[in-house]
ZALUMVO-501592 format. One record per atom (N, C-alpha, C): residue in one letter; z, x, y. Coordinates in steps of 0.02 Angstrom, whole numbers, plus 50000, padded with zeros to 5 digits. Each point is the difference from the previous one (the first is absolute). Layout:
AZXY/...
REM end
This chain:
M513444963551477/M500504999149948/M499745002349932/F499384997949982/F499725001949935/F499465005250011/S499945004749953/S499505005250007/S499404999149954/G500044995249954/G499454998949953/G500204995149946/A499564999249952/A500144995849942/A499835003949937/H500394999349948/H499875003349936/H499854994449950/I499415000349971/I499784994949951/I500005003349932/T500294996749951/T500015002549931/T499574995549957/L499515002949965/L499604996449951/L500265001949931/Y500194995249960/Y500215001449932/Y499384999849955/S499945004849955/S499395000949962/S500165001249926/R499564997649957/R500065001549929/R499715006949984/D499645003150047/D499735006749993/D500035003450068/A500605001850021/A500115002750068/A499605006450013/E499955004349951/E499635006350009/E499264998650016/A499694995549963/A499294998350011/A499914996550068/D500464995550017/D499944996550064/D500115004850058/R500465004849993/R500095005150052/R499365004050008/A499695001949945/A499385003850003/A499454995950035/F499974993649988/F499524995650034/F500115000150075/L500624999050021/L500164999950071/L499855006850033/R500125005349963/R499885006850025/R499255001650001/D499664999049943/D499325002549991/D499454995050019/V500114993649987/V499494995050013/V500104996950069/A500614997850015/A500144997050066/A500055005550053/G500185006049980/G500035005750047/G500604999950047/F500554996849980/F500584999950044/F500355006850000/P500165002750059/P500405006150003/P500704998649969/Y500315005249973/Y500634999049965/Y500455006150006/V500634998949983/V500485005449989/V500264999049929/D500215005449970/D500314999749934/D500755000050012/A500324994449985/A500724999450011/A500405003549945/G499655003149953/G500335003549944/G499794997249934/R499865004349952/R499824998249932/R499394995349997/G499545000950046/G499384996049998/G500054993150030/W500574998550032/W500084993550033/W499655000450068/L499384997850002/L499615000450061/L500174994150046/V500075001550064/V500124994950051/V499405000550048/F499664994550009/F499374999950037/F500094997550071/R499645003250045/R499974997450068/R499504994350000/L500194994650031/L499564994150004/L499754999350071/P499474996050007/P499784998350067/P500544995950035/P499914998550065/P500494995850034/P500124993549960/A500594997250008/A500194994149961/A500234994450046/E500004994149971/E500284994150033/E500314995749946/V500434995550019/V500304995549951/V499924992950026/A499854995449955/A499944993050017/A500474996049955/V500234994550024/V500454995649960/V499654993349993/H499884998249937/H499664993749985/H500484995449962/P499924993550006/P500414995549959/P499845000949926/A500504999849959/A499905000649928/A499744993549972/P499565000449950/P499784993849967/P500594996549967/E499964993549994/E500554996249968/E500175003049931/E499495001049960/E500085002849933/E499665006850000/G500335005150023/G499675006550001/G500495005550016/S499735006049997/S500405005950010/S500135001350074/T500575003250014/T500145002350067/T499985007650003/R499675003149951/R499965007349998/R499525002450055/P500125006050025/P499545002850051/P499315001249970/E499504999950043/E499315001749981/E499775005750044/V499615004549972/V499735005750036/V499244999450003/Y499735000350059/Y499275000050011/Y499855006250042/L499455003449985/L499755005250043/L499454997050043/T500025001250065/T499504997250044/T499465005150014/C499414997650015/C499415004250014/C499634997250060/E499695004450037/E499584997850056/E499334997549974/D499765002849944/D499364998049970/D500104999949925/L500144994149973/L500174999349930/L499425002149954/T499404998150018/T499425001849958/T499945007549995/R500045003550056/R499945007350000/R500585003249960/T500604997350008/T500585002649964/T499914999349924/L499784994149978/L499904998949928/L499465004649972/T499475001050038/T499475004549978/T500265007149992/A500395002450049/A500295006749996/A500475000649941/L500424995049989/L500475000249943/L499634999949934/E499504995849995/E499614999549938/E499645006649986/D499745003250053/D499675006649992/D500485005349974/R500664999050012/R500515004749977/R500294997949933/G499724994849970/G500224998049933/G500454993949996/A500134996850057/A500444994149998/A499634994049969/E500394995949966/E499734993749973/E500144994450050/I499484996750022/I500074994250044/I500184994149955/S500604997550006/S500244994749956/S499904993050028/R499904999650066/R499894993650032/R499485001050055/A499434996649993/A499475000650049/A500234996950066/I499655001750053/I500174997550066/I499934992550004/T500524996850026/T499984992950015/T500184999150073/E499754994850030/E500164998650070/E500564994950002/E500565002050030/E500574995650009/E500034998150073/R500414995150018/R500044998150070/R500295005450044/W500375004749971/W500325005450037/W499645006749994/G499475000449959/G499635006249994/G499645000649934/L499745005949986/L499665001549937/L500505003049952/L499974997949937/L500495002249949/L499635002649939/A500265005449972/A499745002849937/A500595003749967/A499875003449944/A500535003849968/A499705005449956/V500385005449991/V499835005249952/V500555000149947/R499835002649942/R500495000549946/R500245007249995/L500665000850002/L500305006649990/L499955001849926/P500055006349982/P499955001949929/P500504996449955/S500584998250027/S500504996449960/S499814992949985/G499484997550034/G499804993049992/G500224995650058/T500445002650042/T500234996250058/T499434999150049/E499954994150027/E499484998650050/E500285001450070/L499615003550041/L500205001650068/L499534996450048/P500244994750034/P499574996350045/P499845003950064/L499394999150023/L499765003150063/L499744994450043/Y500115000450065/Y499694994950042/Y499815002550068/E499504996850027/E499755001350067/E500234994250043/P500505001050042/P500284994450039/P499494997250050/R500034993550007/R499604996550051/R500484996450047/H500595002650006/H500524997250043/H500305005850041/P500354998550053/P500335005450037/P500485003849955/T500035006550008/T500475004149961/T500515003250048/A500545002449971/A500545003150039/A499955007649999/F499485002849971/F499955007249991/F500055004050065/D499704997550053/D499975003950061/D500534998150052/L500484996049980/L500534998250048/L500435006150014/P500255000750061/P500455005650014/P500654999349961/R500315005749988/R500644999949964/R500554997450044/
REM end
């Protein structure tokens, strides 16, 4: 029924954040016209969590990694700022990089079953 998911990140400096995703993260892309880059992402999954009593119900985007330490080293070598050092959570390892706009992009290494390899 569905062929994919399209995620939109709103940015205070879209051009710089697009350049980060293209040049630092190395995501393949197409130009949808006038410099509007659309990036191919790795496989995706969606989870539904209960909202906190007093909190946002906005979606969150995390990029997952098989080896978070190696990923952060590679990103840092390409000029990325590590904004949150690795912490161990009950569900995996968590860290974050800062996009040029100042937006933080969380990265995590899951320590739970994932849906990535399930058949369509």
